[in-house]
C-alpha positions in Angstrom: -3.7 42.1 12.6 -4.0 38.7 14.6 -5.9 37.4 11.7 -2.9 38.1 9.2 -0.3 36.8 11.9 -2.4 33.7 11.9 -2.9 33.1 8.4 1.2 33.6 8.0 1.8 31.2 10.6 -0.6 28.4 8.8 1.0 28.7 5.6 4.5 28.5 7.4 3.5 25.0 8.8 2.0 23.9 5.7 4.9 24.7 3.9 7.0 22.8 6.3 4.5 19.7 6.3 4.8 19.5 2.3 8.4 19.6 2.4 8.2 16.4 5.2 6.1 14.6 3.2 8.2 15.1 -0.1 11.3 14.1 2.0 9.5 10.8 3.0 8.3 10.1 0.0 11.5 10.4 -1.7 13.6 8.3 0.6 10.8 5.8 -0.1 10.6 5.5 -3.8 14.4 5.8 -3.9 14.8 2.7 -1.8 11.7 1.0 -3.8 13.7 1.8 -7.0 16.9 0.6 -5.9 15.1 -2.9 -5.1 13.2 -3.4 -8.0 16.7 -2.7 -9.9 18.6 -5.3 -7.7 15.6 -7.5 -8.0 15.3 -7.1 -12.2 19.7 -7.4 -12.3 19.2 -11.1 -10.4 16.2 -12.3 -12.5 18.2 -11.5 -15.8 21.1 -13.4 -14.6 19.0 -16.2 -13.7 18.9 -15.8 -10.2 15.6 -15.3 -7.6 15.4 -12.1 -5.3 14.5 -13.6 -1.8 15.2 -11.5 1.4 17.4 -9.1 0.0 19.5 -11.6 -1.4 20.0 -12.7 -4.9 20.1 -16.6 -4.7 21.2 -18.9 -7.8 17.7 -20.7 -9.0 19.0 -24.0 -7.8 19.2 -23.1 -4.6 15.5 -22.2 -3.9 12.4 -24.3 -3.2 8.7 -23.4 -4.2 6.4 -25.0 -2.1 2.8 -24.0 -1.3 3.3 -20.6 -2.9 6.6 -19.6 -0.8 10.0 -19.6 -2.0 12.8 -20.6 0.5 16.2 -20.2 -0.5 19.6 -21.2 0.9 22.8 -21.9 -0.3 24.6 -20.6 -3.6 23.9 -16.4 -3.7 24.8 -14.2 -6.9 26.9 -11.1 -6.2 24.9 -8.2 -7.4 27.0 -4.5 -7.6 25.9 -1.4 -8.6 27.1 -0.5 -12.3 26.5 3.3 -13.1 22.7 3.6 -12.7 22.1 -0.2 -13.4 22.6 -3.3 -11.3 24.7 -6.5 -12.3 24.3 -9.8 -11.0 27.0 -12.7 -11.3 28.2 -15.5 -9.8 30.9 -15.1 -7.1 
């Protein structure tokens, strides 16, 4: 009887762990999809996605493989299932 109870406990623990992994994975994938959508919309509008913001390409510098941006940013907002970036 003790063996059956032990197996039932392991099954419950396994199910709980799988649920935790799925929840964390869902959060990570959703975040990645949102960032990819914003990046794509920014690029489509002629901007450069850098440090979580969409900058006008003219306000970014490329030096030694590094991108630094300051100044004019584009406004990005969610429209349905898509992201749209445009000048402010």
